[in-house]
SESESE-892177 format. One record per residue: z, y, x of N, C-alpha, C, O in turn; residue in one letter. Coordinates in steps of 0.2 Angstrom, whole numbers, plus 5000, padded with zeros to 4 digits. Layout:
residues N
ZYXZYXZYXZYXA ...
***
This chain:
residues 340
534935034882534235024881534135004874534534954872M 533735034870533635014863533034954863532534954866S 533134914858532634864857531934884855531434854856I 531934944852531334974850530834984856530234994855Q 531134994862530735004868530434934870529934944875Q 530634884868530334814870529634804865529734804859I 529134804869528434794865528434724862528534674865R 528134724856528034664852527334654851526934704851K 527034594849527434534849527634504855527434524861P 528034454855528334414861527934354862527734314857Y 527934334868527734264871528434234873528634264878L 528634184871529234154873529134104878528834054878I 529534114884529434074890530034024890530534044891F 529833954890530333904891530233864897530633824899V 529633874900529533834906529533764906529233734902G 530033734910530133664910530833644908531033594910D 531233684905531833674903531833614898531433614893I 532233564898532233504894532833504889532733464884E 533333534890533933534885533833584880533933644882D 533733564874533633624869534233664868534233724866P 534833644870535433684870535433744875535733794874R 535033734880534933794885534333834883534133874887N 534033824877533433864875533633904869533133914865A 534233914868534433944861534134014860534134034854K 534034054866533634114865533034104861532834144857T 532634064864531934044861532034024854531634044849G 532433974852532533954846532834004841532534004835F 533234044843533534104839532934154837532934174831G 532534164842532034214840531534184835531234214831L 531334114837530934084832531134084825530834094820R 531834074824532134064818532234124814532234134808D 532434174818532634244815532234304816532334354812W 531734294820531234344821530534324822530134344826A 530334274818529734234818529134284818528634274822R 529234334814528634384814528434414821527934444822Q 528934414825528834454832528634404837528534424843D 528634334836528434284841527734264840527534224835C 527334284845526634254845526534184846526234144843L 526934164851526934094853527434074859527834114860G 527334024862527734004868527333984874526733964873Q 527633984880527333964886527733914889528333924890L 527433854890527733794893527333774899526733784899R 527733744904527333724910526933664908527233614904Y 526333654910525833604908526133534910526033484907N 526533534916526733474919527433454916527733404918D 527733494911528333484909528333444902528433474897G 528133384902528033344896528633344892528633334885E 529233344895529833334892530133404890530733414888R 529833454892530033524891530233544883529833514879A 530633584882530833604875530233634872529833664875V 530133614866529533634862529833674856530233644851D 529733744855529933784850529633774844529833804838L 529033734844528633724838528233784836527933794831G 528133834841527633894841527033874844526933824848L 526433914842525833894846525933904853526233944856P 525533864857525633864864525033904867524433894865V 525233954872524733994875524833994882525333984885F 524234004886524334024893524434104893524434134888S 524634134899524734204899524134244897524134294894L 523534214900522934254898522734254891522534304888E 522834194888522634184881523134224877522934264872E 523734234879524234274875524134344875524134384870A 523934364881523734434882523134454878523134504875A 522634414878522034424874522234424866521934464862L 522734384864522934384857523334434855523534444849A 523634474860524034534858524734534860525034584859G 524934484864525634484866525734544871525334564875A 526334574870526534634874527134614879527134654884R 527534564877528134554881528234484882528234444877T 528334464888528534394890529334394889529634424893L 529634354885530334354884530534284887530334234885V 531034284891531334224894531734194889532234224887I 531534134887531834104881532434054882532634014878G 532734054888533234014890533934044891533934104893I 534434014891535134034893535533984896535933954893S 535333964902535733904905536333924907536533984908P 536833874908537533894911537433934918537033914922P 537833984918537734024924537334084924537334134927G 536834074919536334134918535934154923535734214924G 535734104927535234114933534534094931534434044928Q 534034134933533334124932533134074937533234084943L 532834014935532533974940532034004945531534034943P 532133994952531734034957531034014956530534054958A 530833944954530133924954529833954948529233944947H 530133994944529834034938529634104940529234134937W 529834124946529634194948528834204948528634254946Y 528434164951527734174951527434184944526934224943P 527734144939527534154932527634224929527234254926T 528234254931528434314929527934364932527734414929L 527834364938527334404942526634404938526334454937I 526434334937525734324934525734364927525234384925A 526334364923526334394917526234464917525934504913A 526634494922526534564924525734584925525534634923L 525434544929524734554931524334544925523734574925E 524534504920524134494914524234554909523834554904A 524634594910524734654906525334654902525434694897G 525834604903526434594899527034624902527034624909L 527434654898528134674901528534604901528334554898D 529134614904529534554904530234574902530534624904V 530534534897531234544895531634484896531434424895A 532234494898532734434900533434454897533634514897S 533734404895534434404893534934374897535534364895G 534734354903535134314908535634364911535534424912L 536134334914536634364918536234394924536334454926H 535834354927535434384933534934434931534534424926Q 534934494934534534544932533834534935533734524941R 533334554931532634554934532634614939532234604944L 533034664938533034724942533334704949533234744954Q 533634644950533834624956533434574960533634554965D 532834564958532334524961531834564964531334584960I 531834584971531434634974530634624972530334674971P 530434564973529634554972529434574965528934604964N 529834544960529634564953529734634952529234664948I 530234674955530234744954529634774957529434824954V 529434754963528934794966528234784962527934834961R 528134724960527534704956527534744949527034774947Q 528134754946528134784940528034864941527634894937A 528234894946528134964948527434974950527135024948A 527134924954526434934956525934934950525434964949R 526134894945525734884939525834924933525534924928L 526434964933526635004928526934964922526834984916G 527234904923527534864918528234884918528534914922R 528634864912529334874911529734804911529534754909T 530234804915530734754915531334764911531634824912L 531534724906532034734902532634684903532534624902H 533134704905533734664906534234674900534634714900D 534034634895534334654888535134644888535534674885V 535334594893536134584893536534644895537034654894R 536134684900536534734903536434804900535834824898H 536934844900536934904897537334954901537734934905C 537235024900537535074904538135104900538435154903N 538335074895538835104891539535094894539635034897T 539935144894540635134896541135124890541135164886T 541535074891541935054885542735074888542835074893F 543135084883543835094884544135024883543834974881S 544735024886545134964885545334954877545335004874V 545434894875545634884868546334924866546734924870G 546334944860547034974858547434934853548034944853T 547134884850547434844845547634884838547934854834G 547434954838547634994832547234964826546634944826L 547534954820547234934814546734984812546735044813A 546134954809545635004807545334974801545334914799R 545035024797544835004790544134964790543834964795Q 544034934785543434894784543634814785544134794787G 543134774783543234704784542834674789542234694790R 543034624793542634594798542734524798543334494797R 542134484799542134414799541934394806541434424808L 542234354809542034324816541934254816542334214813L 541334234818541234164819541434134826541334174831T 541834084825542134054832541933984832541733954827V 542033954838541833884839542233844843542633864847G 542133774842542433724847542133724853542333694858T 541533754854541133754861540633804860540533844855D 540233814866539633854866539033824862539033764861C 538633864860538033834856538133784851537833734851A 538533804846538733764841538533794834538633764829V 538233854834537933884828538333954826538233974820G 538633984831539034044829538534094827538634134822K 538034104831537534154829537134144823537134184819K 536934084822536534064816537034074810536734104805Y 537634054810538034064804538134134803538134154797T 538334174808538434244807537734284804537834324799A 537234264806536534294803536434274796536334314792L 536634204795536534184788537034214783536834234778A 537634224785538134254781537934334780537934354774I 537734364785537534434784536934444779536934484775A 536434404780535834404776536034384769535834414764N 536434334768536634314761537034364757536934384751A 537534404761537934454758537434514756537534544750L 536934534760536534584759536034564752535934614748A 535834504752535434484746535834484740535534494734K 536534484740536934484734537134554733537534574728R 536934604737537034674736537634704739537834754737G 537934664744538534684747538334724753537834714756H 538734774755538634804762538834764767539434744768R 538434744772538634704777538134714783537534724782A 538434714789538034714795538134664800538734644801D 537634634803537734584808537834624815537434664816F 538334604818538534634825538434584830538734534831R 537834594834537634554839538134554846538234614848A 538334504849538734504855538334464860538634454865T 537734444859537334404864536634424865536434464860G 536334404870535634434871535134414865534734454864Q 535234354863534734334857534834374851534334404848T 535434384849535634424844535434494844535134524840G 535434524850535234594852534434594851534234644848I 534134544853533334544853533234544845532734574843L 533534504841533434494834533534554830533134584826I 534234584831534434634827534234704829534234754825S 534134714836533934784838534534824841534534884843G 535134794841535734824843536334774845536234714843R 536834804848537334754850537634764857537334804860G 538034724859538334724865538434654868538634604864V 538134634874538134574877538834564880539034584885A 539334534876540034544877540234504883540734524887I 539834454885540034414891539834454898539934424903D 539434504897539334544903539734604904539634644908A 540234614900540734674900541234654905541534594905V 541534704909542034684913542634664909542834694904V 543034614912543534584908544034634904544234624899A 544234684908544734724905544534764899544934794895D 543834764898543534804893543234764887542934794883F 543334704887543034664882543234674875542934684870I 543934684874544234694868544034764866543934774860S 544034814870543734884868543034884866542834924862G 542634844870541934844868541834814861541434834857A 542234764859542234734852542534784847542234784841A 542934824849543234874844542634924843542534944837E 542234944848541734994848541134964844540834994840A 541034894844540534864841540634864833540134864829L 541234854831541434854824541934904822542534884821S 541734964822542235024821542435024814542234984809P 542935064812543135074806542635094801542135124802A 542635064795542135074790542435074783543035074782N 541935074778542235074771542635014770542534954772D 543135014765543634964764543234894762543534844764P 542734904759542334844756541734824760541334774758H 541634854766541034844770541234784775541834784777H 540734734776540834684780540434684787539834694786W 540834684792540434674799540534604800541034574800D 539934574801539834494802539734494810539234504812I 540234474814540234474821540034404824540434354822I 539534404828539334344831539834324837540034364841E 540134264836540534244841540234224848539634214848G 540634214853540434194859540834144862541534144862Q 540634094866541034044869541534004865541333994859G 542033984868542633954864543233964868543333964874S 543733964864544433974867544633904870545033904875L 544233854869544433794872543933764877543833704879F 543533814880543033804885543333834892543433894892H 543533794897543833824903543433874906543733924910P 542733874905542333934909542333994905542234044908A 542333994898542134054894542734074889542634114885F 543334044890543834064885544034134886544234164881A 544034164892544234234893543834284888544034324886G 543134274888542734314884542834304877542934354873V 542934244875543134234868543734264866543834294860T 544234264870544934284868544834364867545134394862L 544534394872544434474871544034484865544234534862G 543534454863543134464857543634454851543534494846L 544034404851544434384845544934444844545034474839V 545234464850545734524849545434584847545634624843H 544834604850544534664849544234674842544134724839G 543934614839543634624833544034624827543934634821S 544734604828545234604823544934574816544934614811Q 544734514816544434484810544934474805545434454805P 544634494799545034484793544934404791545334374788S 544334384793544134314791543734284797543434314801A 543834214797543434184802543134124799543334094794M 542534094803542234034801542233994807541934014812V 542433934807542433884813541833854813541633814808L 541433854819540833824819540833764824541233764829C 540533704823540633644826539933604826539633594821H 539733574832539233524832539533454831539833434835D 539333424825539633364823539533304828539933264829W 538933314831538733254835539033264842538933214846G 539333314844539533324851540233304852540733314848R 540333264858540933234860541233274865541933274866Q 540833304870541133334876540833404876540333424873N 541133454880540933524881540233524884540133484889L 539833574882539233584885539333604892539733654894L 538933574897539033584904539633564907539733564913A 540133534903540733504906540833444903541333434899L 540433394904540533324901541133294902541333244898P 541533314907542233284908542733304903543333284904H 542633354899543133384895542933374887542333384885V 543333344884543233324877543233384872543633424874A 542833384867542933434862543633434858543833374857I 543833484857544533494854544433474846543933484844V 544933454843544933434836544833494832545033554834S 544633494826544533544822545233574820545333634819L 545733534819546433554818546633604823546933654822E 546533574829546833614835546433684836546733734838R 545833674835545433744835545633794830545733854832A 545733774824545933814819546633844821546733904820I 547133804823547733824825547733874831548033934830E 547333864836547233904841546933974840547134024842G 546433974836546134034834546534084829546534144830Y 546934054825547334094821547934124825548034184824L 548134084830548734114834548434174838548734224839A 547834164841547534224845547334284840547434334842A 547034274834546834324830547434364827547334424826A 547934334826548534364823548834414827549334444825R 548734414834549034464838548734534836549234584836L 548134544834547934614832547734614824547634664822T 547634554821547534554814548034504810547834444809S 548634524809549134474806548934434800549234384799P 548434464796548234424790547634384791547334354786Q 547434374797546734344798546834274796547334234796A 546334244793546334174790545534144790545134184791R 545534084790544934044790544634044783545034034778F 544034064782543734054775543233994774542933984769I 543133964780542733904779542533874786542733904791G 542133824786541833794792541133784791540833784786L 540733784797540033784798539933724803540133734809S 539533674800539433614805538633614806538233624801L 538533594812537833574814537833504813538033464817N 537433474808537433404806536733374808536533324805T 536333414812535633394813535533324816535033294815S 536133294819536033224822536133174816536133114818A 536333194810536533144805535933144800535533194799L 535933094796535433084790535633134785536233154785S 535233144780535433194775536033164771536533204769A 536033104769536533074766537233074769537733094767A 537233054776537833064780538033134781538633144781K 537633184782537833254782538133274776538633304777A 537933254770538233274764538933244764539433284761N 539033184766539633154766540133184770540733194769E 539933204776540333234781540533304779541133324780V 540033344776540233414774540733404768541233444768L 540633364763541133354758541833334760542333354758K 541833284765542433254767542833314771543433314771D 542433354775542833404779543033454775543633484776T 542733474769542933524765543533504761544033544761A 543633444759544233414756544833414761545333424759E 544633394767545133384773545533454774546133454775R 545133504774545433574776545533614770545733674770F 545333594764545333634758544933704759545233754756H 544433694762543933754763543233734762543033684763L 542833784760542133774760541833744767542033774772P 541433704767541133674773540333674772540133634767C 539933704776539233714775538833694782539133694787V 538233674781537733674787537233734785536833724781D 537233784789536833844787536033824787535733854783P 535833784791535133764792534933714786534433724783I 535333674784535133624779535333644772534933634768R 535833684771536033704764536233774763536433784758G 536133814768536333884767537133894767537533844769G 537333954766538033974767538334004760538834034760V 538033984755538234014748538934004747539234044744E 539133944748539833924747540333974751540933984748A 540133994757540534044760540534114757541034144757L 539934134755539834194751540234204745540534254743I 540334144741540734144735541434164737541734204733D 541734134742542334154744542434224747542934254745G 541934254750542034324753541934374747542234424747L 541634354742541534394736542234404732542334454729E 542734364733543334364730543934374736544534354735H 543734394742544234404747544634454746544534514744F 545334444747545834494746546234494752546734534753E 
***
């Protein structure tokens, strides 16, 4: 399914989700496809619900203002749609909106929603799922340059960093493409593969297909997923690392996080251990792979403390260290322009 089939503008639905880390789809669309976002829908009784900073609409108000698709803006662990949200989705269909979801759970597998969509002539979009058949990975070397963003955990800035790098390269006149591997990236860019919905044997093959051979100086900037150090998602990450055959990697980390998202009993791995592990994994299919920098989420720090952390980390690893939101990624682009 092509993104062009999804009608715009979007109304982003966050409901009563309280953890901003579980609303990364909504925040991603707000930050990277703001022109397509009419506003947000939050439950009135959810005073602590995530606020995307977009205008707040009811379904009826959004439909009158021109909204065409209700986009589910959450990505909770397990990828299941809260059952108490079902009536809202049906109401959206009745108000004239299509519904788009990037969750593991398919809208097409919820009988009442399917019946109502068919009755009303609305469209349900399961963005995460596609009908493409992939081959197993080959590990064969291919032309072109590829950068993969990797992380110490989930939701640490891999997508934001990859988008920022791709945009910055293009602004400097370089040939570069953002390669989406998650539902939000697909909604933003209009293409990609939701890599964590691919059958395990074919993950590396899907990554190869996503970033095929290209001009020797062309960069594919590949959105990372999960973490090699997350017990639940390391398998997806490993297949993506092997299949993308990265020439370069950027390590992403949330500076304020001490434990894994959704697994508070597991401590975050050290940056040193993360770099060591990713290099070992990447060099199976890309022997010359190396890190060209680090990307830190310093939002929990003051500006002065963030600058100190970025500077100290850069000196510690002898690599550029940036916060894409606070200061951009120009230091990383400087290195890529001289990449050999």
